[in-house]
C-alpha positions, -999 to +999 in steps of 0.1 A: -359-110+496-383-108+468-416-114+481-416-087+506-408-065+473-433-076+456-460-078+487-452-037+489-446-023+456-452+009+472-419+006+493-394-009+482-373-023+445-350-044+429-324-021+423-296-042+417-293-081+422-265-102+418-263-143+412-237-168+404-247-191+372-282-197+381-289-189+346-321-200+348-335-187+382-321-152+376-330-149+337-363-150+351-360-125+384-349-103+356-377-104+339-402-096+369-381-072+388-362-052+362-334-042+382-311-019+365-279-033+372-272-067+371-238-096+384-235-123+382-202-149+389-183-147+355-181-148+315-198-174+302-227-161+324-224-129+318-223-132+281-261-153+285-273-126+300-259-101+281-270-115+252-311-118+262-307-082+277-292-066+253-324-049+246-331-044+282-320-013+301-308-032+324-268-032+327-253-064+332-215-074+356-195-099+359-171-114+393-161-089+423-159-059+405-195-063+397-202-074+435-192-042+447-211-024+416-243-039+428-238-031+467-234-004+461-250+012+426-270+044+427-300+042+442-297+016+468-311+020+501-306-012+519-276-039+507-293-074+513-262-093+521-270-137+518-241-143+491-219-175+506-189-173+523-166-141+530-172-132+495-196-113+506-173-089+532-158-065+512-189-055+490-210-048+524-176-028+536-184-004+505-215-010+509-211+009+546-192+034+535-217+046+505-245+050+544-261+018+532-280-001+556-275-036+556-298-066+560-271-093+564-283-127+563-248-142+553-234-152+591-193-157+576-193-118+571-193-123+613-173-149+622-145-141+596-147-103+597-173-092+621-152-065+644-139-052+613-181-049+601-194-037+631-164-009+635-172+002+594-211+006+611-204+026+644-177+048+620-202+056+598-233+051+616-250+025+595-273-003+608-268-034+601-299-058+609-295-096+608-323-114+587-312-148+600-339-160+621-325-166+651-305-134+657-334-118+633-358-130+666-331-117+694-327-083+676-365-077+678-363-088+718-337-064+724-347-033+712-355-010+741-342-025+762-309-021+784-278-042+770-267-039+804-298-053+825-290-087+797-283-119+816-276-143+790-287-147+755-301-183+742-298-185+705-322-217+698-314-246+674-344-264+655-317-294+656-303-308+624-310-348+612-307-360+647-335-340+662-349-365+674-318-394+687-311-393+722-269-392+726-266-431+728-276-431+694-257-401+674-227-430+684-233-455+649-246-422+620-235-414+588-230-391+570-260-398+543-278-399+573-264-366+580-276-352+549-315-360+551-330-330+563-360-326+574-367-290+565-343-277+543-324-278+516-294-262+520-261-276+500-239-309+521-211-286+536-244-265+556-263-301+557-231-313+583-229-283+599-266-282+603-265-327+625-231-319+641-247-283+652-212-268+644-232-236+623-252-232+660-211-229+669-210-206+645-244-185+656-226-180+686-199-159+674-219-143+650-245-128+682-211-125+705-204-099+674-241-084+672-251-074+706-216-070+721-223-102+741-195-116+761-192-154+752-201-168+784-234-149+784-246-169+751-255-201+753 
């Protein structure tokens, strides 16, 4: 998101942002992109950020209320939801109510409560744009197409730690091997979900919700 903003400064600016407890990375972004509002996870991080940026024209908050404030802050036209887990649900619903376009990189929001999000988006006539690579590619393929003519949607799987192993070789694999993802550093849970293909199950649910497609048409 920051790369896109930096490459197209005539079109985009960072109005508000959130980060958890990664103070070092967060403060660097604040200095470079000068957002008007910053939400952090807890009071300790809030106090650190407040101390450093007390003389800057930036408002700071913490906790779930601050996350919502960041999502609907005055001047926000597009919300990139890239938080981890269902914590992104309520800010997304609030942003929709405010007519803000949703760029979704948080599959849990749709997996846990997709019916609510889609109904909300239709009610408020708000676009939901998938950012995750697989769903973004499908979304782009569907532009201008008659949805009723679709025979099948294929969610691609680039593969995790075991992509080159034969099925019989998987019997003896270990957790340690599963955690050695060849391309990404995503944390233990997502890396394991990648190795077991569990994340593809979640992506099938996401595709079902996003594209209003029955499960038997999604591979």
